C-alpha positions, -999 to 999 in steps of 0.1 A, spaced: -4 2 0 27 24 4 41 22 -26 3 23 -41 0 62 -24 34 69 -32 30 61 -72 -6 79 -70 -1 111 -46 39 118 -38 66 100 -58 92 118 -44 77 113 -8 112 95 4 136 123 -8 117 155 4 116 169 38 78 175 39 74 199 6 79 191 -29 89 230 -43 89 214 -76 48 202 -74 45 237 -57 59 254 -83 38 233 -105 8 238 -93 9 276 -87 12 279 -122 -14 252 -135 -43 272 -112 -32 302 -131 -42 290 -165 -75 270 -148 -109 280 -147 -127 265 -114 -104 232 -107 -75 238 -86 -45 217 -83 -28 207 -54 9 198 -44 1 185 -5 25 158 3 20 125 21 34 145 52 13 174 45 -19 153 43 -9 133 74 -6 165 97 -39 179 80 -54 150 88 -42 142 127 -42 176 140 -61 200 119 -97 208 107 -113 200 77 -115 232 56 -91 262 36 -80 290 52 -42 305 52 -43 297 91 -46 267 85 -26 259 62 4 278 83 -5 254 112 -1 224 85 39 239 78 46 236 113 29 203 124 42 189 85 82 203 100 77 188 127 64 151 124 96 151 93 120 162 122 106 134 148 87 107 133 105 96 99 89 86 70 78 53 76 58 64 108 46 91 88 34 65 61 18 43 88 -4 70 105 -12 83 69 -24 50 60 -41 48 94 -58 77 94 -71 90 61 -104 92 47 -110 64 24 -152 69 20 -182 79 41 -173 70 69 -142 49 63 -107 61 77 -79 39 74 -68 9 49 -78 -18 67 -110 -11 72 -112 2 36 -97 -33 29 -122 -44 51 -155 -28 37 -146 -28 -3 -128 -59 -4 -152 -84 13 -137 -84 48 -99 -89 40 -72 -73 57 -50 -48 49 -24 -72 47 -40 -94 25 -45 -66 -3 -31 -75 -38 -10 -54 -55 -41 -42 -81 -64 -36 -49 -36 -12 -36 -38 6 -68 -75 10 -68 -74 23 -30 -48 46 -44 -69 60 -68 -101 66 -48 -74 93 -31 -83 125 -50 -114 124 -34 -125 88 -14 -164 99 -13 -166 108 -50 -148 75 -63 -152 40 -50 -129 9 -48 -159 -10 -39 -177 -3 -72 -149 12 -95 -158 30 -124 -138 29 -158 -122 62 -150 -114 46 -117 -100 10 -135 -81 34 -154 -66 56 -128 -57 19 -108 -35 10 -143 -18 43 -143 -6 37 -104 3 -2 -112 23 11 -140 44 43 -117 44 14 -88 72 -2 -108 94 31 -107 89 35 -69 106 21 -42 96 18 -3 132 23 15 148 47 27 
């Protein structure tokens, strides 16, 4: 599962220190051209800080706290702990939090340890919006994202 979410969400997770400045710069450029669709550049570390320590919503105050907590967890926890907390706290659907709960609910009672590589890629494909996209009843769009993530997983290593 760590490889799938890195392939989908943050391919430079193991090499940055909480902030992917290249992704931030790219998002700023794309958002200048975009209409109502806004592109984000939050790393797994930033998402973990937000999910664990902060409230939902968007504001500059919350973003400031996110920067503070991201810096702290990068300094104190390390990548393995950040990934563990992320995978156990991330929203995976309506009232479904964590990979194990997602596996049990969407994959016929499987545990997270029983998920296949394809299952992991399908779950990761939902992460832009797990309330909109489902790994239980995936659309053709979700299958396309799953295939893309499976290809990307070949290039991601889960070692510090």
